[in-house]
PDBQT receptor file of N, H, CA, C and O in Angstrom, charges set to zero:
ATOM      1  N   MET A   1      14.346  -5.698  65.259  1.00  0.00    +0.000 N 
ATOM      2  CA  MET A   1      13.906  -6.643  64.326  1.00  0.00    +0.000 C 
ATOM      3  C   MET A   1      12.408  -6.841  64.397  1.00  0.00    +0.000 C 
ATOM      4  O   MET A   1      11.817  -6.855  65.476  1.00  0.00    +0.000 OA
ATOM      5  N   VAL A   2      11.782  -7.000  63.191  1.00  0.00    +0.000 N 
ATOM      6  H   VAL A   2      12.263  -6.989  62.314  1.00  0.00    +0.000 HD
ATOM      7  CA  VAL A   2      10.371  -7.074  63.128  1.00  0.00    +0.000 C 
ATOM      8  C   VAL A   2      10.002  -8.553  62.937  1.00  0.00    +0.000 C 
ATOM      9  O   VAL A   2      10.565  -9.273  62.113  1.00  0.00    +0.000 OA
ATOM     10  N   GLU A   3       9.015  -8.956  63.759  1.00  0.00    +0.000 N 
ATOM     11  H   GLU A   3       8.557  -8.371  64.428  1.00  0.00    +0.000 HD
ATOM     12  CA  GLU A   3       8.479 -10.356  63.691  1.00  0.00    +0.000 C 
ATOM     13  C   GLU A   3       7.597 -10.461  62.453  1.00  0.00    +0.000 C 
ATOM     14  O   GLU A   3       6.874  -9.542  62.069  1.00  0.00    +0.000 OA
ATOM     15  N   ASP A   4       7.707 -11.640  61.857  1.00  0.00    +0.000 N 
ATOM     16  H   ASP A   4       8.295 -12.387  62.168  1.00  0.00    +0.000 HD
ATOM     17  CA  ASP A   4       6.895 -12.016  60.661  1.00  0.00    +0.000 C 
ATOM     18  C   ASP A   4       5.668 -12.680  61.247  1.00  0.00    +0.000 C 
ATOM     19  O   ASP A   4       5.724 -13.786  61.784  1.00  0.00    +0.000 OA
ATOM     20  N   THR A   5       4.466 -11.913  61.118  1.00  0.00    +0.000 N 
ATOM     21  H   THR A   5       4.420 -11.014  60.682  1.00  0.00    +0.000 HD
ATOM     22  CA  THR A   5       3.242 -12.508  61.755  1.00  0.00    +0.000 C 
ATOM     23  C   THR A   5       2.568 -13.520  60.830  1.00  0.00    +0.000 C 
ATOM     24  O   THR A   5       1.646 -14.213  61.259  1.00  0.00    +0.000 OA
ATOM     25  N   ASN A   6       3.019 -13.627  59.531  1.00  0.00    +0.000 N 
ATOM     26  H   ASN A   6       3.768 -13.064  59.182  1.00  0.00    +0.000 HD
ATOM     27  CA  ASN A   6       2.408 -14.619  58.602  1.00  0.00    +0.000 C 
ATOM     28  C   ASN A   6       2.990 -16.014  58.863  1.00  0.00    +0.000 C 
ATOM     29  O   ASN A   6       2.341 -16.991  58.490  1.00  0.00    +0.000 OA
ATOM     30  N   SER A   7       4.149 -16.171  59.467  1.00  0.00    +0.000 N 
ATOM     31  H   SER A   7       4.676 -15.377  59.770  1.00  0.00    +0.000 HD
ATOM     32  CA  SER A   7       4.778 -17.467  59.680  1.00  0.00    +0.000 C 
ATOM     33  C   SER A   7       4.134 -18.191  60.969  1.00  0.00    +0.000 C 
ATOM     34  O   SER A   7       4.176 -19.418  61.071  1.00  0.00    +0.000 OA
ATOM     35  N   VAL A   8       3.566 -17.414  61.899  1.00  0.00    +0.000 N 
ATOM     36  H   VAL A   8       3.531 -16.419  61.816  1.00  0.00    +0.000 HD
ATOM     37  CA  VAL A   8       3.073 -18.032  63.086  1.00  0.00    +0.000 C 
ATOM     38  C   VAL A   8       1.486 -17.922  63.053  1.00  0.00    +0.000 C 
ATOM     39  O   VAL A   8       0.927 -16.845  63.262  1.00  0.00    +0.000 OA
ATOM     40  N   PRO A   9       0.797 -19.084  62.782  1.00  0.00    +0.000 N 
ATOM     41  CA  PRO A   9      -0.631 -19.013  62.710  1.00  0.00    +0.000 C 
ATOM     42  C   PRO A   9      -1.301 -18.786  64.048  1.00  0.00    +0.000 C 
ATOM     43  O   PRO A   9      -0.951 -19.479  65.003  1.00  0.00    +0.000 OA
ATOM     44  N   ASN A  10      -2.183 -17.921  64.176  1.00  0.00    +0.000 N 
ATOM     45  H   ASN A  10      -2.467 -17.358  63.400  1.00  0.00    +0.000 HD
ATOM     46  CA  ASN A  10      -2.975 -17.656  65.439  1.00  0.00    +0.000 C 
ATOM     47  C   ASN A  10      -4.045 -18.717  65.573  1.00  0.00    +0.000 C 
ATOM     48  O   ASN A  10      -4.487 -19.328  64.600  1.00  0.00    +0.000 OA
ATOM     49  N   ASP A  11      -4.444 -18.911  66.816  1.00  0.00    +0.000 N 
ATOM     50  H   ASP A  11      -4.085 -18.414  67.607  1.00  0.00    +0.000 HD
ATOM     51  CA  ASP A  11      -5.495 -19.902  67.112  1.00  0.00    +0.000 C 
ATOM     52  C   ASP A  11      -6.774 -19.494  66.427  1.00  0.00    +0.000 C 
ATOM     53  O   ASP A  11      -7.533 -20.351  65.975  1.00  0.00    +0.000 OA
ATOM     54  N   SER A  12      -7.026 -18.221  66.341  1.00  0.00    +0.000 N 
ATOM     55  H   SER A  12      -6.409 -17.525  66.708  1.00  0.00    +0.000 HD
ATOM     56  CA  SER A  12      -8.222 -17.723  65.807  1.00  0.00    +0.000 C 
ATOM     57  C   SER A  12      -8.329 -17.882  64.195  1.00  0.00    +0.000 C 
ATOM     58  O   SER A  12      -9.412 -17.950  63.614  1.00  0.00    +0.000 OA
ATOM     59  N   GLU A  13      -7.177 -17.928  63.601  1.00  0.00    +0.000 N 
ATOM     60  H   GLU A  13      -6.297 -17.873  64.073  1.00  0.00    +0.000 HD
ATOM     61  CA  GLU A  13      -7.048 -18.008  62.141  1.00  0.00    +0.000 C 
ATOM     62  C   GLU A  13      -6.972 -19.486  61.719  1.00  0.00    +0.000 C 
ATOM     63  O   GLU A  13      -7.020 -19.755  60.519  1.00  0.00    +0.000 OA
ATOM     64  N   GLU A  14      -6.860 -20.420  62.604  1.00  0.00    +0.000 N 
ATOM     65  H   GLU A  14      -6.821 -20.201  63.579  1.00  0.00    +0.000 HD
ATOM     66  CA  GLU A  14      -6.717 -21.813  62.270  1.00  0.00    +0.000 C 
ATOM     67  C   GLU A  14      -7.957 -22.374  61.710  1.00  0.00    +0.000 C 
ATOM     68  O   GLU A  14      -9.003 -22.149  62.319  1.00  0.00    +0.000 OA
ATOM     69  N   ARG A  15      -7.983 -23.098  60.593  1.00  0.00    +0.000 N 
ATOM     70  H   ARG A  15      -7.133 -23.281  60.098  1.00  0.00    +0.000 HD
ATOM     71  CA  ARG A  15      -9.172 -23.606  60.012  1.00  0.00    +0.000 C 
ATOM     72  C   ARG A  15      -9.691 -24.868  60.761  1.00  0.00    +0.000 C 
ATOM     73  O   ARG A  15      -8.941 -25.752  61.176  1.00  0.00    +0.000 OA
ATOM     74  N   VAL A  16     -11.036 -24.869  60.893  1.00  0.00    +0.000 N 
ATOM     75  H   VAL A  16     -11.645 -24.151  60.556  1.00  0.00    +0.000 HD
ATOM     76  CA  VAL A  16     -11.671 -26.064  61.601  1.00  0.00    +0.000 C 
ATOM     77  C   VAL A  16     -11.754 -27.118  60.519  1.00  0.00    +0.000 C 
ATOM     78  O   VAL A  16     -12.167 -26.794  59.405  1.00  0.00    +0.000 OA
ATOM     79  N   PRO A  17     -11.385 -28.367  60.782  1.00  0.00    +0.000 N 
ATOM     80  CA  PRO A  17     -11.707 -29.446  59.784  1.00  0.00    +0.000 C 
ATOM     81  C   PRO A  17     -13.157 -29.676  59.421  1.00  0.00    +0.000 C 
ATOM     82  O   PRO A  17     -14.047 -29.533  60.260  1.00  0.00    +0.000 OA
ATOM     83  N   ILE A  18     -13.380 -30.011  58.240  1.00  0.00    +0.000 N 
ATOM     84  H   ILE A  18     -12.657 -30.127  57.559  1.00  0.00    +0.000 HD
ATOM     85  CA  ILE A  18     -14.763 -30.144  57.698  1.00  0.00    +0.000 C 
ATOM     86  C   ILE A  18     -15.559 -31.172  58.561  1.00  0.00    +0.000 C 
ATOM     87  O   ILE A  18     -16.708 -30.954  58.945  1.00  0.00    +0.000 OA
ATOM     88  N   MET A  19     -14.852 -32.319  58.838  1.00  0.00    +0.000 N 
ATOM     89  H   MET A  19     -13.918 -32.496  58.526  1.00  0.00    +0.000 HD
ATOM     90  CA  MET A  19     -15.557 -33.301  59.592  1.00  0.00    +0.000 C 
ATOM     91  C   MET A  19     -16.084 -32.806  61.055  1.00  0.00    +0.000 C 
ATOM     92  O   MET A  19     -17.176 -33.128  61.523  1.00  0.00    +0.000 OA
ATOM     93  N   GLN A  20     -15.188 -32.027  61.656  1.00  0.00    +0.000 N 
ATOM     94  H   GLN A  20     -14.300 -31.766  61.276  1.00  0.00    +0.000 HD
ATOM     95  CA  GLN A  20     -15.573 -31.404  62.876  1.00  0.00    +0.000 C 
ATOM     96  C   GLN A  20     -16.712 -30.441  62.760  1.00  0.00    +0.000 C 
ATOM     97  O   GLN A  20     -17.581 -30.373  63.629  1.00  0.00    +0.000 OA
ATOM     98  N   GLN A  21     -16.708 -29.704  61.696  1.00  0.00    +0.000 N 
ATOM     99  H   GLN A  21     -16.003 -29.758  60.990  1.00  0.00    +0.000 HD
ATOM    100  CA  GLN A  21     -17.867 -28.777  61.473  1.00  0.00    +0.000 C 
ATOM    101  C   GLN A  21     -19.193 -29.506  61.307  1.00  0.00    +0.000 C 
ATOM    102  O   GLN A  21     -20.251 -29.046  61.736  1.00  0.00    +0.000 OA
ATOM    103  N   ILE A  22     -19.078 -30.727  60.628  1.00  0.00    +0.000 N 
ATOM    104  H   ILE A  22     -18.218 -31.100  60.280  1.00  0.00    +0.000 HD
ATOM    105  CA  ILE A  22     -20.313 -31.582  60.391  1.00  0.00    +0.000 C 
ATOM    106  C   ILE A  22     -20.755 -32.162  61.801  1.00  0.00    +0.000 C 
ATOM    107  O   ILE A  22     -21.932 -32.158  62.161  1.00  0.00    +0.000 OA
ATOM    108  N   LEU A  23     -19.761 -32.639  62.535  1.00  0.00    +0.000 N 
ATOM    109  H   LEU A  23     -18.804 -32.642  62.243  1.00  0.00    +0.000 HD
ATOM    110  CA  LEU A  23     -20.157 -33.306  63.807  1.00  0.00    +0.000 C 
ATOM    111  C   LEU A  23     -20.591 -32.343  64.906  1.00  0.00    +0.000 C 
ATOM    112  O   LEU A  23     -21.267 -32.734  65.857  1.00  0.00    +0.000 OA
ATOM    113  N   ASP A  24     -20.197 -31.087  64.765  1.00  0.00    +0.000 N 
ATOM    114  H   ASP A  24     -19.647 -30.769  63.992  1.00  0.00    +0.000 HD
ATOM    115  CA  ASP A  24     -20.589 -30.004  65.677  1.00  0.00    +0.000 C 
ATOM    116  C   ASP A  24     -21.936 -29.422  65.423  1.00  0.00    +0.000 C 
ATOM    117  O   ASP A  24     -22.410 -28.622  66.229  1.00  0.00    +0.000 OA
ATOM    118  N   ASN A  25     -22.618 -29.798  64.285  1.00  0.00    +0.000 N 
ATOM    119  H   ASN A  25     -22.233 -30.448  63.630  1.00  0.00    +0.000 HD
ATOM    120  CA  ASN A  25     -23.849 -29.151  63.946  1.00  0.00    +0.000 C 
ATOM    121  C   ASN A  25     -25.014 -30.183  64.086  1.00  0.00    +0.000 C 
ATOM    122  O   ASN A  25     -25.225 -31.058  63.246  1.00  0.00    +0.000 OA
ATOM    123  N   PRO A  26     -25.728 -30.010  65.187  1.00  0.00    +0.000 N 
ATOM    124  CA  PRO A  26     -26.761 -31.033  65.570  1.00  0.00    +0.000 C 
ATOM    125  C   PRO A  26     -27.825 -31.114  64.481  1.00  0.00    +0.000 C 
ATOM    126  O   PRO A  26     -28.284 -32.213  64.167  1.00  0.00    +0.000 OA
ATOM    127  N   PHE A  27     -28.252 -29.938  63.867  1.00  0.00    +0.000 N 
ATOM    128  H   PHE A  27     -27.880 -29.045  64.122  1.00  0.00    +0.000 HD
ATOM    129  CA  PHE A  27     -29.276 -29.983  62.959  1.00  0.00    +0.000 C 
ATOM    130  C   PHE A  27     -28.934 -30.615  61.635  1.00  0.00    +0.000 C 
ATOM    131  O   PHE A  27     -29.793 -31.169  60.950  1.00  0.00    +0.000 OA
ATOM    132  N   LEU A  28     -27.635 -30.525  61.275  1.00  0.00    +0.000 N 
ATOM    133  H   LEU A  28     -26.937 -30.075  61.831  1.00  0.00    +0.000 HD
ATOM    134  CA  LEU A  28     -27.076 -31.206  60.085  1.00  0.00    +0.000 C 
ATOM    135  C   LEU A  28     -27.130 -32.722  60.333  1.00  0.00    +0.000 C 
ATOM    136  O   LEU A  28     -27.469 -33.520  59.459  1.00  0.00    +0.000 OA
ATOM    137  N   LEU A  29     -26.767 -33.076  61.609  1.00  0.00    +0.000 N 
ATOM    138  H   LEU A  29     -26.492 -32.427  62.319  1.00  0.00    +0.000 HD
ATOM    139  CA  LEU A  29     -26.677 -34.573  61.977  1.00  0.00    +0.000 C 
ATOM    140  C   LEU A  29     -28.105 -35.018  61.911  1.00  0.00    +0.000 C 
ATOM    141  O   LEU A  29     -28.316 -36.115  61.394  1.00  0.00    +0.000 OA
ATOM    142  N   LEU A  30     -29.118 -34.314  62.366  1.00  0.00    +0.000 N 
ATOM    143  H   LEU A  30     -28.946 -33.423  62.786  1.00  0.00    +0.000 HD
ATOM    144  CA  LEU A  30     -30.511 -34.709  62.350  1.00  0.00    +0.000 C 
ATOM    145  C   LEU A  30     -30.913 -34.959  60.943  1.00  0.00    +0.000 C 
ATOM    146  O   LEU A  30     -31.494 -35.990  60.602  1.00  0.00    +0.000 OA
ATOM    147  N   PHE A  31     -30.587 -33.979  60.118  1.00  0.00    +0.000 N 
ATOM    148  H   PHE A  31     -30.115 -33.142  60.395  1.00  0.00    +0.000 HD
ATOM    149  CA  PHE A  31     -31.088 -34.020  58.636  1.00  0.00    +0.000 C 
ATOM    150  C   PHE A  31     -30.397 -35.260  57.969  1.00  0.00    +0.000 C 
ATOM    151  O   PHE A  31     -31.066 -35.989  57.237  1.00  0.00    +0.000 OA
ATOM    152  N   ILE A  32     -29.065 -35.514  58.206  1.00  0.00    +0.000 N 
ATOM    153  H   ILE A  32     -28.521 -34.921  58.801  1.00  0.00    +0.000 HD
ATOM    154  CA  ILE A  32     -28.371 -36.663  57.633  1.00  0.00    +0.000 C 
ATOM    155  C   ILE A  32     -29.011 -37.954  58.167  1.00  0.00    +0.000 C 
ATOM    156  O   ILE A  32     -29.198 -38.910  57.414  1.00  0.00    +0.000 OA
ATOM    157  N   GLY A  33     -29.323 -37.979  59.375  1.00  0.00    +0.000 N 
ATOM    158  H   GLY A  33     -29.172 -37.203  59.987  1.00  0.00    +0.000 HD
ATOM    159  CA  GLY A  33     -29.898 -39.193  60.081  1.00  0.00    +0.000 C 
ATOM    160  C   GLY A  33     -31.306 -39.552  59.625  1.00  0.00    +0.000 C 
ATOM    161  O   GLY A  33     -31.750 -40.695  59.730  1.00  0.00    +0.000 OA
ATOM    162  N   VAL A  34     -32.023 -38.484  59.091  1.00  0.00    +0.000 N 
ATOM    163  H   VAL A  34     -31.663 -37.555  59.005  1.00  0.00    +0.000 HD
ATOM    164  CA  VAL A  34     -33.370 -38.746  58.513  1.00  0.00    +0.000 C 
ATOM    165  C   VAL A  34     -33.281 -39.012  56.992  1.00  0.00    +0.000 C 
ATOM    166  O   VAL A  34     -33.956 -39.886  56.447  1.00  0.00    +0.000 OA
ATOM    167  N   ALA A  35     -32.446 -38.242  56.364  1.00  0.00    +0.000 N 
ATOM    168  H   ALA A  35     -31.899 -37.532  56.807  1.00  0.00    +0.000 HD
ATOM    169  CA  ALA A  35     -32.405 -38.289  54.855  1.00  0.00    +0.000 C 
ATOM    170  C   ALA A  35     -31.719 -39.566  54.333  1.00  0.00    +0.000 C 
ATOM    171  O   ALA A  35     -32.182 -40.116  53.333  1.00  0.00    +0.000 OA
ATOM    172  N   MET A  36     -30.669 -40.048  54.942  1.00  0.00    +0.000 N 
ATOM    173  H   MET A  36     -30.293 -39.601  55.754  1.00  0.00    +0.000 HD
ATOM    174  CA  MET A  36     -29.923 -41.181  54.528  1.00  0.00    +0.000 C 
ATOM    175  C   MET A  36     -30.807 -42.442  54.465  1.00  0.00    +0.000 C 
ATOM    176  O   MET A  36     -30.898 -43.084  53.419  1.00  0.00    +0.000 OA
ATOM    177  N   PRO A  37     -31.476 -42.803  55.625  1.00  0.00    +0.000 N 
ATOM    178  CA  PRO A  37     -32.353 -43.956  55.646  1.00  0.00    +0.000 C 
ATOM    179  C   PRO A  37     -33.447 -43.857  54.645  1.00  0.00    +0.000 C 
ATOM    180  O   PRO A  37     -33.795 -44.842  53.993  1.00  0.00    +0.000 OA
ATOM    181  N   THR A  38     -34.051 -42.572  54.496  1.00  0.00    +0.000 N 
ATOM    182  H   THR A  38     -33.769 -41.772  55.026  1.00  0.00    +0.000 HD
ATOM    183  CA  THR A  38     -35.181 -42.403  53.574  1.00  0.00    +0.000 C 
ATOM    184  C   THR A  38     -34.733 -42.702  52.142  1.00  0.00    +0.000 C 
ATOM    185  O   THR A  38     -35.416 -43.426  51.418  1.00  0.00    +0.000 OA
ATOM    186  N   VAL A  39     -33.621 -42.165  51.743  1.00  0.00    +0.000 N 
ATOM    187  H   VAL A  39     -33.065 -41.578  52.331  1.00  0.00    +0.000 HD
ATOM    188  CA  VAL A  39     -33.068 -42.425  50.448  1.00  0.00    +0.000 C 
ATOM    189  C   VAL A  39     -32.769 -43.899  50.267  1.00  0.00    +0.000 C 
ATOM    190  O   VAL A  39     -33.078 -44.461  49.216  1.00  0.00    +0.000 OA
ATOM    191  N   PHE A  40     -32.188 -44.528  51.243  1.00  0.00    +0.000 N 
ATOM    192  H   PHE A  40     -31.937 -44.071  52.097  1.00  0.00    +0.000 HD
ATOM    193  CA  PHE A  40     -31.754 -45.884  51.214  1.00  0.00    +0.000 C 
ATOM    194  C   PHE A  40     -33.100 -46.800  50.975  1.00  0.00    +0.000 C 
ATOM    195  O   PHE A  40     -33.121 -47.654  50.089  1.00  0.00    +0.000 OA
ATOM    196  N   TYR A  41     -34.203 -46.555  51.827  1.00  0.00    +0.000 N 
ATOM    197  H   TYR A  41     -34.186 -45.861  52.548  1.00  0.00    +0.000 HD
ATOM    198  CA  TYR A  41     -35.336 -47.339  51.648  1.00  0.00    +0.000 C 
ATOM    199  C   TYR A  41     -36.089 -47.046  50.387  1.00  0.00    +0.000 C 
ATOM    200  O   TYR A  41     -36.714 -47.960  49.849  1.00  0.00    +0.000 OA
ATOM    201  N   ILE A  42     -36.079 -45.845  49.878  1.00  0.00    +0.000 N 
ATOM    202  H   ILE A  42     -35.572 -45.103  50.315  1.00  0.00    +0.000 HD
ATOM    203  CA  ILE A  42     -36.704 -45.627  48.545  1.00  0.00    +0.000 C 
ATOM    204  C   ILE A  42     -36.007 -46.326  47.487  1.00  0.00    +0.000 C 
ATOM    205  O   ILE A  42     -36.653 -46.963  46.654  1.00  0.00    +0.000 OA
ATOM    206  N   VAL A  43     -34.615 -46.257  47.445  1.00  0.00    +0.000 N 
ATOM    207  H   VAL A  43     -34.091 -45.740  48.122  1.00  0.00    +0.000 HD
ATOM    208  CA  VAL A  43     -33.871 -46.928  46.460  1.00  0.00    +0.000 C 
ATOM    209  C   VAL A  43     -34.167 -48.491  46.588  1.00  0.00    +0.000 C 
ATOM    210  O   VAL A  43     -34.431 -49.139  45.575  1.00  0.00    +0.000 OA
ATOM    211  N   TRP A  44     -34.122 -49.065  47.802  1.00  0.00    +0.000 N 
ATOM    212  H   TRP A  44     -33.907 -48.539  48.625  1.00  0.00    +0.000 HD
ATOM    213  CA  TRP A  44     -34.452 -50.443  47.971  1.00  0.00    +0.000 C 
ATOM    214  C   TRP A  44     -35.728 -50.806  47.513  1.00  0.00    +0.000 C 
ATOM    215  O   TRP A  44     -35.849 -51.845  46.864  1.00  0.00    +0.000 OA
ATOM    216  N   GLY A  45     -36.801 -50.017  47.787  1.00  0.00    +0.000 N 
ATOM    217  H   GLY A  45     -36.703 -49.173  48.314  1.00  0.00    +0.000 HD
ATOM    218  CA  GLY A  45     -38.124 -50.216  47.285  1.00  0.00    +0.000 C 
ATOM    219  C   GLY A  45     -38.279 -50.246  45.806  1.00  0.00    +0.000 C 
ATOM    220  O   GLY A  45     -39.019 -51.054  45.245  1.00  0.00    +0.000 OA
ATOM    221  N   VAL A  46     -37.543 -49.318  45.160  1.00  0.00    +0.000 N 
ATOM    222  H   VAL A  46     -36.943 -48.661  45.616  1.00  0.00    +0.000 HD
ATOM    223  CA  VAL A  46     -37.601 -49.211  43.641  1.00  0.00    +0.000 C 
ATOM    224  C   VAL A  46     -36.960 -50.455  43.128  1.00  0.00    +0.000 C 
ATOM    225  O   VAL A  46     -37.473 -50.994  42.147  1.00  0.00    +0.000 OA
ATOM    226  N   MET A  47     -35.893 -50.977  43.681  1.00  0.00    +0.000 N 
ATOM    227  H   MET A  47     -35.477 -50.539  44.478  1.00  0.00    +0.000 HD
ATOM    228  CA  MET A  47     -35.115 -52.178  43.259  1.00  0.00    +0.000 C 
ATOM    229  C   MET A  47     -36.041 -53.349  43.347  1.00  0.00    +0.000 C 
ATOM    230  O   MET A  47     -36.094 -54.180  42.440  1.00  0.00    +0.000 OA
ATOM    231  N   GLU A  48     -36.786 -53.426  44.450  1.00  0.00    +0.000 N 
ATOM    232  H   GLU A  48     -36.743 -52.751  45.187  1.00  0.00    +0.000 HD
ATOM    233  CA  GLU A  48     -37.761 -54.545  44.655  1.00  0.00    +0.000 C 
ATOM    234  C   GLU A  48     -38.843 -54.649  43.626  1.00  0.00    +0.000 C 
ATOM    235  O   GLU A  48     -39.173 -55.714  43.105  1.00  0.00    +0.000 OA
ATOM    236  N   ILE A  49     -39.414 -53.402  43.345  1.00  0.00    +0.000 N 
ATOM    237  H   ILE A  49     -39.145 -52.536  43.768  1.00  0.00    +0.000 HD
ATOM    238  CA  ILE A  49     -40.417 -53.239  42.388  1.00  0.00    +0.000 C 
ATOM    239  C   ILE A  49     -39.988 -53.607  40.985  1.00  0.00    +0.000 C 
ATOM    240  O   ILE A  49     -40.749 -54.192  40.214  1.00  0.00    +0.000 OA
ATOM    241  N   VAL A  50     -38.728 -53.245  40.665  1.00  0.00    +0.000 N 
ATOM    242  H   VAL A  50     -38.111 -52.770  41.292  1.00  0.00    +0.000 HD
ATOM    243  CA  VAL A  50     -38.185 -53.532  39.262  1.00  0.00    +0.000 C 
ATOM    244  C   VAL A  50     -37.997 -55.066  39.155  1.00  0.00    +0.000 C 
ATOM    245  O   VAL A  50     -38.174 -55.628  38.074  1.00  0.00    +0.000 OA
ATOM    246  N   THR A  51     -37.667 -55.695  40.186  1.00  0.00    +0.000 N 
ATOM    247  H   THR A  51     -37.523 -55.239  41.064  1.00  0.00    +0.000 HD
ATOM    248  CA  THR A  51     -37.397 -57.204  40.175  1.00  0.00    +0.000 C 
ATOM    249  C   THR A  51     -38.660 -58.114  40.035  1.00  0.00    +0.000 C 
ATOM    250  O   THR A  51     -38.562 -59.293  39.693  1.00  0.00    +0.000 OA
ATOM    251  N   ILE A  52     -39.807 -57.531  40.306  1.00  0.00    +0.000 N 
ATOM    252  H   ILE A  52     -39.887 -56.574  40.583  1.00  0.00    +0.000 HD
ATOM    253  CA  ILE A  52     -41.087 -58.270  40.219  1.00  0.00    +0.000 C 
ATOM    254  C   ILE A  52     -41.348 -58.681  38.734  1.00  0.00    +0.000 C 
ATOM    255  O   ILE A  52     -41.400 -57.821  37.854  1.00  0.00    +0.000 OA
ATOM    256  N   PRO A  53     -41.501 -59.923  38.489  1.00  0.00    +0.000 N 
ATOM    257  CA  PRO A  53     -41.733 -60.337  37.169  1.00  0.00    +0.000 C 
ATOM    258  C   PRO A  53     -43.088 -59.832  36.539  1.00  0.00    +0.000 C 
ATOM    259  O   PRO A  53     -44.077 -59.697  37.259  1.00  0.00    +0.000 OA
ATOM    260  N   ILE A  54     -43.123 -59.571  35.272  1.00  0.00    +0.000 N 
ATOM    261  H   ILE A  54     -42.320 -59.681  34.687  1.00  0.00    +0.000 HD
ATOM    262  CA  ILE A  54     -44.315 -59.006  34.643  1.00  0.00    +0.000 C 
ATOM    263  C   ILE A  54     -45.323 -60.185  34.435  1.00  0.00    +0.000 C 
ATOM    264  O   ILE A  54     -44.963 -61.271  33.982  1.00  0.00    +0.000 OA
ATOM    265  N   ALA A  55     -46.562 -59.909  34.785  1.00  0.00    +0.000 N 
ATOM    266  H   ALA A  55     -46.854 -59.027  35.153  1.00  0.00    +0.000 HD
ATOM    267  CA  ALA A  55     -47.650 -60.935  34.608  1.00  0.00    +0.000 C 
ATOM    268  C   ALA A  55     -47.952 -61.066  33.186  1.00  0.00    +0.000 C 
ATOM    269  O   ALA A  55     -47.895 -60.103  32.421  1.00  0.00    +0.000 OA
ATOM    270  N   LYS A  56     -48.299 -62.344  32.793  1.00  0.00    +0.000 N 
ATOM    271  H   LYS A  56     -48.345 -63.126  33.415  1.00  0.00    +0.000 HD
ATOM    272  CA  LYS A  56     -48.661 -62.641  31.343  1.00  0.00    +0.000 C 
ATOM    273  C   LYS A  56     -50.055 -62.795  31.179  1.00  0.00    +0.000 C 
ATOM    274  O   LYS A  56     -50.523 -63.040  30.067  1.00  0.00    +0.000 OA
TER     275      LYS A  56
């Protein structure tokens, strides 16, 4: 009898979840940790500038 190798997934063929790939990459975490606050504060600053009333 021949075993079906496709029905039993090997540990090496098992896919790593995307969230684990993100959390395992320190440089990606560093980039996200710098980029997210930067974008947040830029958007916040633009919103503050837009809400300033126009001088007459």
